[in-house]
DRENSETI-176836 format. One line per 5 residues: number of its first residue (from 1); their letters; for each residue x negated, y negated, z of C-alpha. Coordinates in pm, whole numbers, plus 32768, in hexadecimal, padded with zeros to 4 digits. Layout:
# DRENSETI-176836
NUM) A) X/Y/Z | ...
END
This chain:
# DRENSETI-176836
1) MPVED) 6432/5690/CE6C | 62B9/56BE/CE97 | 6244/574D/CFE1 | 6158/5627/D00C | 627A/552F/D007
6) INTQA) 632A/55DE/D122 | 61E8/5619/D1E1 | 616D/54B3/D1DF | 62B3/53F5/D1D8 | 639A/54BA/D2B9
11) WNVYG) 62B3/5561/D3B4 | 6161/54BE/D3E1 | 61E1/537B/D47B | 623B/5441/D5AD | 6313/5359/D67E
16) QRQLA) 6408/52A9/D59D | 6457/53B1/D49A | 6443/54C7/D599 | 6566/541B/D647 | 6638/542E/D509
21) RAHMA) 65D3/5596/D4C8 | 662C/55FB/D62B | 678B/5572/D5FE | 67CA/55DE/D498 | 6727/5736/D4A7
26) PGLVR) 6731/579D/D615 | 6660/58C0/D68C | 6549/5896/D58C | 63E7/588B/D614 | 62A6/583E/D559
31) DFQAD) 617A/5915/D5AE | 6064/5812/D5B5 | 5F63/5923/D5FF | 5F9D/59CE/D4AF | 5EB3/598C/D389
36) TMTIV) 5FDC/5946/D2A6 | 6124/5892/D2E4 | 61EF/5991/D3A6 | 6352/5946/D41B | 6400/5A3F/D4FF
41) APDDD) 6564/5A6D/D57C | 6512/5B51/D6A3 | 667A/5B89/D70F | 66D0/5C07/D5B1 | 6593/5CD0/D56C
46) SWAVA) 655D/5BFA/D435 | 6434/5B3A/D3AC | 63A5/5A89/D27C | 6234/5A6D/D227 | 61AF/5980/D11D
51) DPDGT) 6078/59FF/D06D | 5F49/5915/D081 | 5F53/58C8/CF0C | 60AC/582E/CF35 | 6158/58F9/CE27
56) TVRAH) 61F7/5A1B/CEE2 | 62CC/5A47/D018 | 6300/5B9B/D0B6 | 6433/5BCB/D190 | 64C1/5CD8/D271
61) GPRDV) 65FF/5D0E/D337 | 676F/5CBC/D325 | 6742/5B45/D350 | 66C4/5A87/D21D | 65C8/59B2/D2D7
66) WAELE) 6533/5918/D19D | 6686/58B0/D113 | 66D4/5802/D25C | 6589/574A/D254 | 65C9/56DD/D0ED
71) DVHAH) 671F/565E/D159 | 6686/5590/D274 | 658B/5501/D17D | 66A0/54AA/D085 | 6765/53F4/D195
76) WVRAG) 662D/5331/D1F7 | 65EF/52CF/D08A | 675C/5260/D05F | 6738/518E/D19B | 661E/50D0/D0EF
81) RPSAF) 64F6/5190/D186 | 650C/50CF/D2CD | 63D0/50BC/D39C | 6479/5059/D4E1 | 65A7/50C5/D5A9
86) RVDVP) 6678/4FF5/D693 | 66F2/5090/D7D8 | 680C/4FD5/D885 | 681A/5013/D9FC | 694F/4F6E/DA93
91) EDGGT) 6925/4ED1/DBEA | 6A60/4F7F/DC67 | 69C8/50D7/DC2A | 6AAE/511F/DB04 | 6A59/51E2/D9CC
96) QNVTC) 6901/519E/D939 | 68F4/517E/D7BD | 67D6/519F/D6C6 | 67DA/50EB/D575 | 66E8/50BF/D456
101) GAGPS) 670D/503B/D2F9 | 6823/4F59/D283 | 696A/4F6D/D1CB | 6A49/509B/D192 | 6921/518B/D180
106) ALDWA) 688B/5124/D2CE | 6844/5238/D3C5 | 690E/520E/D504 | 695D/52F9/D623 | 69A4/5306/D797
111) LPTLS) 68A5/539E/D881 | 6921/54B5/D961 | 6981/5455/DAC2 | 687C/54BB/DBBF | 68CA/553A/DD18
116) PAPWQ) 684C/5461/DE35 | 6702/54C7/DECC | 672A/5585/E014 | 66B1/545B/E0DF | 67AC/5370/E03B
121) SA) 690E/534F/E0BA | 6A1B/53A6/DFBA
END
């Protein structure tokens, strides 16, 4: 898939697609200060850098960062390229779920449970 597709469709709309990427490829971080699209997995000493012309990706380390990003993009495409996510927050404090897309290819996952803030009673 062209670098430009991944860059504009799976990363540049920071909030919504970042949420999917964070769940489906945990530990990946985009370096927004870099001149080119640079994705890093700091815990694995791995990275992928897309050249500015959009034809080449350089990668390093044991984790295939680019393959993971392509997989996230493929899931998003199969889900119908959704532009919005729904977050269900139950009143009883139960598990929060995120969904986007429709049908059998929809993206759907539970958010991790957060510990109460120190000033909140458990």
